[in-house]
PDB file with SEQRES, HELIX, SHEET and CRYST1 records, atoms N, CA, C and O in Angstrom:
SEQRES   1 A   77  MET ALA VAL SER LYS ALA LYS ARG THR GLY LYS ARG THR          
SEQRES   2 A   77  THR ALA PRO LYS ALA ARG ARG THR LYS ILE SER MET VAL          
SEQRES   3 A   77  ILE ALA MET LEU LYS ARG ARG GLN GLY CYS THR ASN ALA          
SEQRES   4 A   77  ASP ILE LEU LYS ALA THR GLY TRP ALA ALA VAL SER LEU          
SEQRES   5 A   77  PRO GLN MET ALA ARG GLN GLY LYS VAL LYS LEU VAL LYS          
SEQRES   6 A   77  GLU LYS GLN GLY ASN VAL SER ARG TYR TRP ALA LYS              
HELIX    1 AA1 LYS A    5  THR A    9  1                                   5    
HELIX    2 AA2 LYS A   17  LYS A   31  1                                  15    
HELIX    3 AA3 ASN A   38  THR A   45  1                                   8    
HELIX    4 AA4 LEU A   52  GLN A   58  1                                   7    
SHEET    1 AA1 3 CYS A  36  THR A  37  0                                        
SHEET    2 AA1 3 VAL A  71  ALA A  76 -1                                        
SHEET    3 AA1 3 LEU A  63  GLN A  68 -1                                        
CRYST1    1.000    1.000    1.000  90.00  90.00  90.00 P 1           1          
ATOM      1  N   MET A   1     107.045 136.227  58.673  1.00  0.00           N  
ATOM      2  CA  MET A   1     108.347 136.810  58.950  1.00  0.00           C  
ATOM      3  C   MET A   1     108.980 137.215  57.615  1.00  0.00           C  
ATOM      4  O   MET A   1     109.018 136.417  56.679  1.00  0.00           O  
ATOM      5  N   ALA A   2     109.458 138.411  57.532  1.00  0.00           N  
ATOM      6  CA  ALA A   2     110.090 138.908  56.306  1.00  0.00           C  
ATOM      7  C   ALA A   2     111.491 138.327  56.156  1.00  0.00           C  
ATOM      8  O   ALA A   2     112.247 138.250  57.125  1.00  0.00           O  
ATOM      9  N   VAL A   3     111.832 137.920  54.935  1.00  0.00           N  
ATOM     10  CA  VAL A   3     113.150 137.369  54.638  1.00  0.00           C  
ATOM     11  C   VAL A   3     113.853 138.330  53.695  1.00  0.00           C  
ATOM     12  O   VAL A   3     113.259 138.791  52.720  1.00  0.00           O  
ATOM     13  N   SER A   4     115.117 138.635  53.978  1.00  0.00           N  
ATOM     14  CA  SER A   4     115.851 139.585  53.145  1.00  0.00           C  
ATOM     15  C   SER A   4     116.053 139.023  51.750  1.00  0.00           C  
ATOM     16  O   SER A   4     116.053 137.807  51.555  1.00  0.00           O  
ATOM     17  N   LYS A   5     116.224 139.905  50.788  1.00  0.00           N  
ATOM     18  CA  LYS A   5     116.428 139.504  49.399  1.00  0.00           C  
ATOM     19  C   LYS A   5     117.675 138.623  49.265  1.00  0.00           C  
ATOM     20  O   LYS A   5     117.672 137.663  48.494  1.00  0.00           O  
ATOM     21  N   ALA A   6     118.736 138.941  50.006  1.00  0.00           N  
ATOM     22  CA  ALA A   6     119.971 138.167  49.936  1.00  0.00           C  
ATOM     23  C   ALA A   6     119.719 136.722  50.376  1.00  0.00           C  
ATOM     24  O   ALA A   6     120.261 135.791  49.780  1.00  0.00           O  
ATOM     25  N   LYS A   7     118.901 136.529  51.416  1.00  0.00           N  
ATOM     26  CA  LYS A   7     118.615 135.175  51.884  1.00  0.00           C  
ATOM     27  C   LYS A   7     117.757 134.421  50.884  1.00  0.00           C  
ATOM     28  O   LYS A   7     117.939 133.219  50.694  1.00  0.00           O  
ATOM     29  N   ARG A   8     116.817 135.119  50.237  1.00  0.00           N  
ATOM     30  CA  ARG A   8     115.951 134.455  49.259  1.00  0.00           C  
ATOM     31  C   ARG A   8     116.718 134.033  48.022  1.00  0.00           C  
ATOM     32  O   ARG A   8     116.467 132.960  47.472  1.00  0.00           O  
ATOM     33  N   THR A   9     117.652 134.865  47.576  1.00  0.00           N  
ATOM     34  CA  THR A   9     118.384 134.563  46.350  1.00  0.00           C  
ATOM     35  C   THR A   9     119.620 133.731  46.594  1.00  0.00           C  
ATOM     36  O   THR A   9     120.222 133.232  45.644  1.00  0.00           O  
ATOM     37  N   GLY A  10     120.016 133.567  47.855  1.00  0.00           N  
ATOM     38  CA  GLY A  10     121.209 132.792  48.175  1.00  0.00           C  
ATOM     39  C   GLY A  10     122.501 133.574  47.975  1.00  0.00           C  
ATOM     40  O   GLY A  10     123.591 133.018  48.115  1.00  0.00           O  
ATOM     41  N   LYS A  11     122.387 134.855  47.651  1.00  0.00           N  
ATOM     42  CA  LYS A  11     123.577 135.682  47.451  1.00  0.00           C  
ATOM     43  C   LYS A  11     124.129 136.099  48.795  1.00  0.00           C  
ATOM     44  O   LYS A  11     123.394 136.285  49.765  1.00  0.00           O  
ATOM     45  N   ARG A  12     125.431 136.241  48.828  1.00  0.00           N  
ATOM     46  CA  ARG A  12     126.106 136.655  50.047  1.00  0.00           C  
ATOM     47  C   ARG A  12     126.132 138.164  50.165  1.00  0.00           C  
ATOM     48  O   ARG A  12     126.379 138.868  49.185  1.00  0.00           O  
ATOM     49  N   THR A  13     125.884 138.648  51.336  1.00  0.00           N  
ATOM     50  CA  THR A  13     126.002 140.081  51.573  1.00  0.00           C  
ATOM     51  C   THR A  13     127.440 140.385  51.959  1.00  0.00           C  
ATOM     52  O   THR A  13     128.277 139.481  51.964  1.00  0.00           O  
ATOM     53  N   THR A  14     127.740 141.612  52.275  1.00  0.00           N  
ATOM     54  CA  THR A  14     129.106 141.973  52.657  1.00  0.00           C  
ATOM     55  C   THR A  14     129.494 141.269  53.951  1.00  0.00           C  
ATOM     56  O   THR A  14     128.637 140.803  54.703  1.00  0.00           O  
ATOM     57  N   ALA A  15     130.779 141.201  54.194  1.00  0.00           N  
ATOM     58  CA  ALA A  15     131.298 140.537  55.389  1.00  0.00           C  
ATOM     59  C   ALA A  15     130.827 141.266  56.643  1.00  0.00           C  
ATOM     60  O   ALA A  15     130.563 142.467  56.601  1.00  0.00           O  
ATOM     61  N   PRO A  16     130.721 140.548  57.752  1.00  0.00           N  
ATOM     62  CA  PRO A  16     130.362 141.210  59.008  1.00  0.00           C  
ATOM     63  C   PRO A  16     131.345 142.330  59.330  1.00  0.00           C  
ATOM     64  O   PRO A  16     132.513 142.280  58.945  1.00  0.00           O  
ATOM     65  N   LYS A  17     130.855 143.333  60.038  1.00  0.00           N  
ATOM     66  CA  LYS A  17     131.669 144.515  60.324  1.00  0.00           C  
ATOM     67  C   LYS A  17     132.967 144.165  61.052  1.00  0.00           C  
ATOM     68  O   LYS A  17     134.014 144.727  60.730  1.00  0.00           O  
ATOM     69  N   ALA A  18     132.926 143.267  62.011  1.00  0.00           N  
ATOM     70  CA  ALA A  18     134.143 142.914  62.760  1.00  0.00           C  
ATOM     71  C   ALA A  18     135.201 142.346  61.827  1.00  0.00           C  
ATOM     72  O   ALA A  18     136.382 142.662  61.969  1.00  0.00           O  
ATOM     73  N   ARG A  19     134.799 141.518  60.882  1.00  0.00           N  
ATOM     74  CA  ARG A  19     135.749 140.922  59.940  1.00  0.00           C  
ATOM     75  C   ARG A  19     136.334 141.999  59.042  1.00  0.00           C  
ATOM     76  O   ARG A  19     137.545 142.013  58.818  1.00  0.00           O  
ATOM     77  N   ARG A  20     135.508 142.905  58.520  1.00  0.00           N  
ATOM     78  CA  ARG A  20     136.012 143.982  57.671  1.00  0.00           C  
ATOM     79  C   ARG A  20     136.991 144.844  58.448  1.00  0.00           C  
ATOM     80  O   ARG A  20     137.995 145.294  57.895  1.00  0.00           O  
ATOM     81  N   THR A  21     136.720 145.075  59.698  1.00  0.00           N  
ATOM     82  CA  THR A  21     137.582 145.911  60.518  1.00  0.00           C  
ATOM     83  C   THR A  21     138.943 145.234  60.712  1.00  0.00           C  
ATOM     84  O   THR A  21     139.975 145.899  60.623  1.00  0.00           O  
ATOM     85  N   LYS A  22     138.960 143.934  60.974  1.00  0.00           N  
ATOM     86  CA  LYS A  22     140.230 143.232  61.165  1.00  0.00           C  
ATOM     87  C   LYS A  22     141.020 143.186  59.860  1.00  0.00           C  
ATOM     88  O   LYS A  22     142.241 143.344  59.871  1.00  0.00           O  
ATOM     89  N   ILE A  23     140.340 142.972  58.744  1.00  0.00           N  
ATOM     90  CA  ILE A  23     141.034 142.980  57.456  1.00  0.00           C  
ATOM     91  C   ILE A  23     141.620 144.352  57.193  1.00  0.00           C  
ATOM     92  O   ILE A  23     142.751 144.457  56.720  1.00  0.00           O  
ATOM     93  N   SER A  24     140.876 145.402  57.488  1.00  0.00           N  
ATOM     94  CA  SER A  24     141.403 146.753  57.280  1.00  0.00           C  
ATOM     95  C   SER A  24     142.578 147.022  58.220  1.00  0.00           C  
ATOM     96  O   SER A  24     143.501 147.753  57.860  1.00  0.00           O  
ATOM     97  N   MET A  25     142.552 146.435  59.427  1.00  0.00           N  
ATOM     98  CA  MET A  25     143.689 146.569  60.349  1.00  0.00           C  
ATOM     99  C   MET A  25     144.932 145.919  59.753  1.00  0.00           C  
ATOM    100  O   MET A  25     146.026 146.480  59.818  1.00  0.00           O  
ATOM    101  N   VAL A  26     144.757 144.731  59.170  1.00  0.00           N  
ATOM    102  CA  VAL A  26     145.888 144.017  58.571  1.00  0.00           C  
ATOM    103  C   VAL A  26     146.459 144.820  57.414  1.00  0.00           C  
ATOM    104  O   VAL A  26     147.677 144.958  57.299  1.00  0.00           O  
ATOM    105  N   ILE A  27     145.601 145.350  56.559  1.00  0.00           N  
ATOM    106  CA  ILE A  27     146.057 146.149  55.414  1.00  0.00           C  
ATOM    107  C   ILE A  27     146.791 147.395  55.903  1.00  0.00           C  
ATOM    108  O   ILE A  27     147.821 147.768  55.342  1.00  0.00           O  
ATOM    109  N   ALA A  28     146.270 148.034  56.938  1.00  0.00           N  
ATOM    110  CA  ALA A  28     146.934 149.216  57.491  1.00  0.00           C  
ATOM    111  C   ALA A  28     148.313 148.851  58.046  1.00  0.00           C  
ATOM    112  O   ALA A  28     149.262 149.620  57.896  1.00  0.00           O  
ATOM    113  N   MET A  29     148.427 147.691  58.682  1.00  0.00           N  
ATOM    114  CA  MET A  29     149.715 147.261  59.215  1.00  0.00           C  
ATOM    115  C   MET A  29     150.697 146.977  58.083  1.00  0.00           C  
ATOM    116  O   MET A  29     151.886 147.273  58.201  1.00  0.00           O  
ATOM    117  N   LEU A  30     150.203 146.407  56.989  1.00  0.00           N  
ATOM    118  CA  LEU A  30     151.066 146.139  55.837  1.00  0.00           C  
ATOM    119  C   LEU A  30     151.561 147.433  55.196  1.00  0.00           C  
ATOM    120  O   LEU A  30     152.655 147.468  54.633  1.00  0.00           O  
ATOM    121  N   LYS A  31     150.771 148.484  55.278  1.00  0.00           N  
ATOM    122  CA  LYS A  31     151.127 149.755  54.647  1.00  0.00           C  
ATOM    123  C   LYS A  31     152.057 150.612  55.507  1.00  0.00           C  
ATOM    124  O   LYS A  31     152.555 151.641  55.048  1.00  0.00           O  
ATOM    125  N   ARG A  32     152.294 150.188  56.760  1.00  0.00           N  
ATOM    126  CA  ARG A  32     153.206 150.946  57.615  1.00  0.00           C  
ATOM    127  C   ARG A  32     154.618 150.921  57.049  1.00  0.00           C  
ATOM    128  O   ARG A  32     154.992 150.005  56.315  1.00  0.00           O  
ATOM    129  N   ARG A  33     155.388 151.928  57.396  1.00  0.00           N  
ATOM    130  CA  ARG A  33     156.778 152.029  56.907  1.00  0.00           C  
ATOM    131  C   ARG A  33     157.600 150.799  57.286  1.00  0.00           C  
ATOM    132  O   ARG A  33     158.364 150.289  56.466  1.00  0.00           O  
ATOM    133  N   GLN A  34     157.449 150.317  58.531  1.00  0.00           N  
ATOM    134  CA  GLN A  34     158.206 149.160  58.996  1.00  0.00           C  
ATOM    135  C   GLN A  34     157.525 147.848  58.624  1.00  0.00           C  
ATOM    136  O   GLN A  34     158.073 146.781  58.899  1.00  0.00           O  
ATOM    137  N   GLY A  35     156.340 147.895  58.003  1.00  0.00           N  
ATOM    138  CA  GLY A  35     155.643 146.681  57.632  1.00  0.00           C  
ATOM    139  C   GLY A  35     155.154 145.947  58.868  1.00  0.00           C  
ATOM    140  O   GLY A  35     154.885 146.571  59.895  1.00  0.00           O  
ATOM    141  N   CYS A  36     155.036 144.634  58.781  1.00  0.00           N  
ATOM    142  CA  CYS A  36     154.599 143.855  59.930  1.00  0.00           C  
ATOM    143  C   CYS A  36     155.043 142.406  59.777  1.00  0.00           C  
ATOM    144  O   CYS A  36     155.440 141.967  58.698  1.00  0.00           O  
ATOM    145  N   THR A  37     154.966 141.689  60.869  1.00  0.00           N  
ATOM    146  CA  THR A  37     155.276 140.259  60.862  1.00  0.00           C  
ATOM    147  C   THR A  37     153.981 139.505  61.120  1.00  0.00           C  
ATOM    148  O   THR A  37     152.965 140.093  61.491  1.00  0.00           O  
ATOM    149  N   ASN A  38     154.034 138.199  60.920  1.00  0.00           N  
ATOM    150  CA  ASN A  38     152.877 137.368  61.221  1.00  0.00           C  
ATOM    151  C   ASN A  38     152.488 137.505  62.692  1.00  0.00           C  
ATOM    152  O   ASN A  38     151.304 137.556  63.026  1.00  0.00           O  
ATOM    153  N   ALA A  39     153.480 137.564  63.556  1.00  0.00           N  
ATOM    154  CA  ALA A  39     153.224 137.691  64.991  1.00  0.00           C  
ATOM    155  C   ALA A  39     152.501 138.999  65.308  1.00  0.00           C  
ATOM    156  O   ALA A  39     151.608 139.020  66.154  1.00  0.00           O  
ATOM    157  N   ASP A  40     152.878 140.094  64.635  1.00  0.00           N  
ATOM    158  CA  ASP A  40     152.201 141.381  64.839  1.00  0.00           C  
ATOM    159  C   ASP A  40     150.715 141.267  64.509  1.00  0.00           C  
ATOM    160  O   ASP A  40     149.861 141.758  65.247  1.00  0.00           O  
ATOM    161  N   ILE A  41     150.426 140.615  63.395  1.00  0.00           N  
ATOM    162  CA  ILE A  41     149.043 140.484  62.949  1.00  0.00           C  
ATOM    163  C   ILE A  41     148.253 139.567  63.873  1.00  0.00           C  
ATOM    164  O   ILE A  41     147.106 139.859  64.210  1.00  0.00           O  
ATOM    165  N   LEU A  42     148.863 138.462  64.282  1.00  0.00           N  
ATOM    166  CA  LEU A  42     148.186 137.546  65.192  1.00  0.00           C  
ATOM    167  C   LEU A  42     147.852 138.230  66.512  1.00  0.00           C  
ATOM    168  O   LEU A  42     146.776 138.020  67.070  1.00  0.00           O  
ATOM    169  N   LYS A  43     148.773 139.046  67.007  1.00  0.00           N  
ATOM    170  CA  LYS A  43     148.556 139.761  68.266  1.00  0.00           C  
ATOM    171  C   LYS A  43     147.437 140.798  68.117  1.00  0.00           C  
ATOM    172  O   LYS A  43     146.609 140.949  69.015  1.00  0.00           O  
ATOM    173  N   ALA A  44     147.412 141.506  66.994  1.00  0.00           N  
ATOM    174  CA  ALA A  44     146.425 142.563  66.789  1.00  0.00           C  
ATOM    175  C   ALA A  44     145.018 142.023  66.530  1.00  0.00           C  
ATOM    176  O   ALA A  44     144.036 142.607  66.987  1.00  0.00           O  
ATOM    177  N   THR A  45     144.918 140.912  65.801  1.00  0.00           N  
ATOM    178  CA  THR A  45     143.605 140.406  65.415  1.00  0.00           C  
ATOM    179  C   THR A  45     143.071 139.316  66.329  1.00  0.00           C  
ATOM    180  O   THR A  45     141.858 139.153  66.461  1.00  0.00           O  
ATOM    181  N   GLY A  46     143.972 138.567  66.961  1.00  0.00           N  
ATOM    182  CA  GLY A  46     143.534 137.458  67.790  1.00  0.00           C  
ATOM    183  C   GLY A  46     143.196 136.215  66.984  1.00  0.00           C  
ATOM    184  O   GLY A  46     142.741 135.221  67.550  1.00  0.00           O  
ATOM    185  N   TRP A  47     143.406 136.251  65.680  1.00  0.00           N  
ATOM    186  CA  TRP A  47     143.141 135.084  64.838  1.00  0.00           C  
ATOM    187  C   TRP A  47     144.186 134.018  65.094  1.00  0.00           C  
ATOM    188  O   TRP A  47     145.337 134.331  65.399  1.00  0.00           O  
ATOM    189  N   ALA A  48     143.794 132.772  64.972  1.00  0.00           N  
ATOM    190  CA  ALA A  48     144.719 131.660  65.199  1.00  0.00           C  
ATOM    191  C   ALA A  48     145.790 131.594  64.116  1.00  0.00           C  
ATOM    192  O   ALA A  48     146.942 131.273  64.411  1.00  0.00           O  
ATOM    193  N   ALA A  49     145.437 131.888  62.887  1.00  0.00           N  
ATOM    194  CA  ALA A  49     146.391 131.873  61.779  1.00  0.00           C  
ATOM    195  C   ALA A  49     145.938 132.884  60.730  1.00  0.00           C  
ATOM    196  O   ALA A  49     144.748 133.174  60.604  1.00  0.00           O  
ATOM    197  N   VAL A  50     146.885 133.407  59.994  1.00  0.00           N  
ATOM    198  CA  VAL A  50     146.578 134.417  58.990  1.00  0.00           C  
ATOM    199  C   VAL A  50     147.294 134.055  57.700  1.00  0.00           C  
ATOM    200  O   VAL A  50     148.474 133.706  57.714  1.00  0.00           O  
ATOM    201  N   SER A  51     146.576 134.140  56.585  1.00  0.00           N  
ATOM    202  CA  SER A  51     147.181 133.975  55.272  1.00  0.00           C  
ATOM    203  C   SER A  51     147.411 135.369  54.712  1.00  0.00           C  
ATOM    204  O   SER A  51     146.484 135.996  54.199  1.00  0.00           O  
ATOM    205  N   LEU A  52     148.639 135.856  54.809  1.00  0.00           N  
ATOM    206  CA  LEU A  52     148.919 137.214  54.359  1.00  0.00           C  
ATOM    207  C   LEU A  52     148.702 137.404  52.856  1.00  0.00           C  
ATOM    208  O   LEU A  52     148.210 138.459  52.456  1.00  0.00           O  
ATOM    209  N   PRO A  53     149.047 136.433  52.007  1.00  0.00           N  
ATOM    210  CA  PRO A  53     148.734 136.624  50.588  1.00  0.00           C  
ATOM    211  C   PRO A  53     147.239 136.809  50.340  1.00  0.00           C  
ATOM    212  O   PRO A  53     146.842 137.613  49.497  1.00  0.00           O  
ATOM    213  N   GLN A  54     146.415 136.068  51.069  1.00  0.00           N  
ATOM    214  CA  GLN A  54     144.969 136.205  50.918  1.00  0.00           C  
ATOM    215  C   GLN A  54     144.506 137.575  51.419  1.00  0.00           C  
ATOM    216  O   GLN A  54     143.671 138.215  50.780  1.00  0.00           O  
ATOM    217  N   MET A  55     145.035 138.023  52.539  1.00  0.00           N  
ATOM    218  CA  MET A  55     144.680 139.343  53.063  1.00  0.00           C  
ATOM    219  C   MET A  55     145.072 140.444  52.078  1.00  0.00           C  
ATOM    220  O   MET A  55     144.320 141.396  51.870  1.00  0.00           O  
ATOM    221  N   ALA A  56     146.246 140.309  51.478  1.00  0.00           N  
ATOM    222  CA  ALA A  56     146.710 141.295  50.505  1.00  0.00           C  
ATOM    223  C   ALA A  56     145.778 141.342  49.296  1.00  0.00           C  
ATOM    224  O   ALA A  56     145.466 142.417  48.783  1.00  0.00           O  
ATOM    225  N   ARG A  57     145.338 140.167  48.849  1.00  0.00           N  
ATOM    226  CA  ARG A  57     144.403 140.133  47.706  1.00  0.00           C  
ATOM    227  C   ARG A  57     143.102 140.808  48.073  1.00  0.00           C  
ATOM    228  O   ARG A  57     142.555 141.567  47.272  1.00  0.00           O  
ATOM    229  N   GLN A  58     142.591 140.551  49.267  1.00  0.00           N  
ATOM    230  CA  GLN A  58     141.340 141.162  49.703  1.00  0.00           C  
ATOM    231  C   GLN A  58     141.479 142.677  49.811  1.00  0.00           C  
ATOM    232  O   GLN A  58     140.525 143.409  49.546  1.00  0.00           O  
ATOM    233  N   GLY A  59     142.646 143.142  50.193  1.00  0.00           N  
ATOM    234  CA  GLY A  59     142.892 144.577  50.304  1.00  0.00           C  
ATOM    235  C   GLY A  59     143.376 145.196  49.014  1.00  0.00           C  
ATOM    236  O   GLY A  59     143.627 146.399  48.952  1.00  0.00           O  
ATOM    237  N   LYS A  60     143.511 144.371  47.972  1.00  0.00           N  
ATOM    238  CA  LYS A  60     143.939 144.830  46.643  1.00  0.00           C  
ATOM    239  C   LYS A  60     145.307 145.523  46.679  1.00  0.00           C  
ATOM    240  O   LYS A  60     145.516 146.559  46.048  1.00  0.00           O  
ATOM    241  N   VAL A  61     146.231 144.917  47.436  1.00  0.00           N  
ATOM    242  CA  VAL A  61     147.606 145.426  47.500  1.00  0.00           C  
ATOM    243  C   VAL A  61     148.565 144.306  47.126  1.00  0.00           C  
ATOM    244  O   VAL A  61     148.262 143.125  47.296  1.00  0.00           O  
ATOM    245  N   LYS A  62     149.722 144.696  46.617  1.00  0.00           N  
ATOM    246  CA  LYS A  62     150.755 143.723  46.291  1.00  0.00           C  
ATOM    247  C   LYS A  62     151.585 143.483  47.541  1.00  0.00           C  
ATOM    248  O   LYS A  62     151.964 144.428  48.234  1.00  0.00           O  
ATOM    249  N   LEU A  63     151.864 142.228  47.825  1.00  0.00           N  
ATOM    250  CA  LEU A  63     152.583 141.859  49.035  1.00  0.00           C  
ATOM    251  C   LEU A  63     154.068 141.681  48.743  1.00  0.00           C  
ATOM    252  O   LEU A  63     154.446 140.997  47.792  1.00  0.00           O  
ATOM    253  N   VAL A  64     154.903 142.302  49.569  1.00  0.00           N  
ATOM    254  CA  VAL A  64     156.355 142.165  49.468  1.00  0.00           C  
ATOM    255  C   VAL A  64     156.823 141.492  50.752  1.00  0.00           C  
ATOM    256  O   VAL A  64     156.413 141.880  51.846  1.00  0.00           O  
ATOM    257  N   LYS A  65     157.686 140.481  50.619  1.00  0.00           N  
ATOM    258  CA  LYS A  65     158.161 139.718  51.769  1.00  0.00           C  
ATOM    259  C   LYS A  65     159.677 139.800  51.838  1.00  0.00           C  
ATOM    260  O   LYS A  65     160.366 139.660  50.828  1.00  0.00           O  
ATOM    261  N   GLU A  66     160.190 140.028  53.049  1.00  0.00           N  
ATOM    262  CA  GLU A  66     161.636 140.044  53.267  1.00  0.00           C  
ATOM    263  C   GLU A  66     161.937 139.181  54.481  1.00  0.00           C  
ATOM    264  O   GLU A  66     161.340 139.356  55.543  1.00  0.00           O  
ATOM    265  N   LYS A  67     162.853 138.264  54.319  1.00  0.00           N  
ATOM    266  CA  LYS A  67     163.240 137.374  55.407  1.00  0.00           C  
ATOM    267  C   LYS A  67     164.330 138.046  56.239  1.00  0.00           C  
ATOM    268  O   LYS A  67     165.354 138.466  55.700  1.00  0.00           O  
ATOM    269  N   GLN A  68     164.113 138.149  57.553  1.00  0.00           N  
ATOM    270  CA  GLN A  68     165.072 138.751  58.475  1.00  0.00           C  
ATOM    271  C   GLN A  68     165.392 137.711  59.549  1.00  0.00           C  
ATOM    272  O   GLN A  68     164.725 137.651  60.582  1.00  0.00           O  
ATOM    273  N   GLY A  69     166.406 136.902  59.299  1.00  0.00           N  
ATOM    274  CA  GLY A  69     166.719 135.810  60.221  1.00  0.00           C  
ATOM    275  C   GLY A  69     165.632 134.750  60.137  1.00  0.00           C  
ATOM    276  O   GLY A  69     165.374 134.204  59.064  1.00  0.00           O  
ATOM    277  N   ASN A  70     164.998 134.459  61.259  1.00  0.00           N  
ATOM    278  CA  ASN A  70     163.912 133.475  61.290  1.00  0.00           C  
ATOM    279  C   ASN A  70     162.539 134.107  61.093  1.00  0.00           C  
ATOM    280  O   ASN A  70     161.533 133.401  61.031  1.00  0.00           O  
ATOM    281  N   VAL A  71     162.493 135.424  60.996  1.00  0.00           N  
ATOM    282  CA  VAL A  71     161.223 136.139  60.906  1.00  0.00           C  
ATOM    283  C   VAL A  71     161.056 136.727  59.515  1.00  0.00           C  
ATOM    284  O   VAL A  71     161.996 137.277  58.940  1.00  0.00           O  
ATOM    285  N   SER A  72     159.848 136.604  58.983  1.00  0.00           N  
ATOM    286  CA  SER A  72     159.529 137.231  57.700  1.00  0.00           C  
ATOM    287  C   SER A  72     158.772 138.522  57.969  1.00  0.00           C  
ATOM    288  O   SER A  72     157.860 138.546  58.795  1.00  0.00           O  
ATOM    289  N   ARG A  73     159.142 139.590  57.283  1.00  0.00           N  
ATOM    290  CA  ARG A  73     158.466 140.874  57.414  1.00  0.00           C  
ATOM    291  C   ARG A  73     157.783 141.163  56.088  1.00  0.00           C  
ATOM    292  O   ARG A  73     158.347 140.926  55.020  1.00  0.00           O  
ATOM    293  N   TYR A  74     156.572 141.673  56.167  1.00  0.00           N  
ATOM    294  CA  TYR A  74     155.743 141.909  54.985  1.00  0.00           C  
ATOM    295  C   TYR A  74     155.398 143.380  54.847  1.00  0.00           C  
ATOM    296  O   TYR A  74     155.240 144.092  55.839  1.00  0.00           O  
ATOM    297  N   TRP A  75     155.283 143.826  53.601  1.00  0.00           N  
ATOM    298  CA  TRP A  75     154.867 145.193  53.267  1.00  0.00           C  
ATOM    299  C   TRP A  75     153.859 145.152  52.137  1.00  0.00           C  
ATOM    300  O   TRP A  75     153.825 144.215  51.340  1.00  0.00           O  
ATOM    301  N   ALA A  76     153.042 146.186  52.089  1.00  0.00           N  
ATOM    302  CA  ALA A  76     152.149 146.370  50.940  1.00  0.00           C  
ATOM    303  C   ALA A  76     152.853 147.318  49.980  1.00  0.00           C  
ATOM    304  O   ALA A  76     153.415 148.336  50.383  1.00  0.00           O  
ATOM    305  N   LYS A  77     152.811 146.970  48.734  1.00  0.00           N  
ATOM    306  CA  LYS A  77     153.446 147.826  47.736  1.00  0.00           C  
ATOM    307  C   LYS A  77     152.406 148.455  46.873  1.00  0.00           C  
ATOM    308  O   LYS A  77     152.736 149.216  45.964  1.00  0.00           O  
TER     309      LYS A  77                                                      
END                                                                             
């Protein structure tokens, strides 16, 4: 049975397509004019929890946070 070079060397390949797609969805939501909330992202991705600072780093964008009452709204800058 042939083994891929990545498996032989122990190196990680790129993230699975579904994960890349959800991360790109989060970045796109952050870049919207109205930004997004944690609830928006949870609803769109179905993930149990999201670390927006980590998502911003993965998307190579600066994260801006504004508190609106009990809800925080985030934007990519």
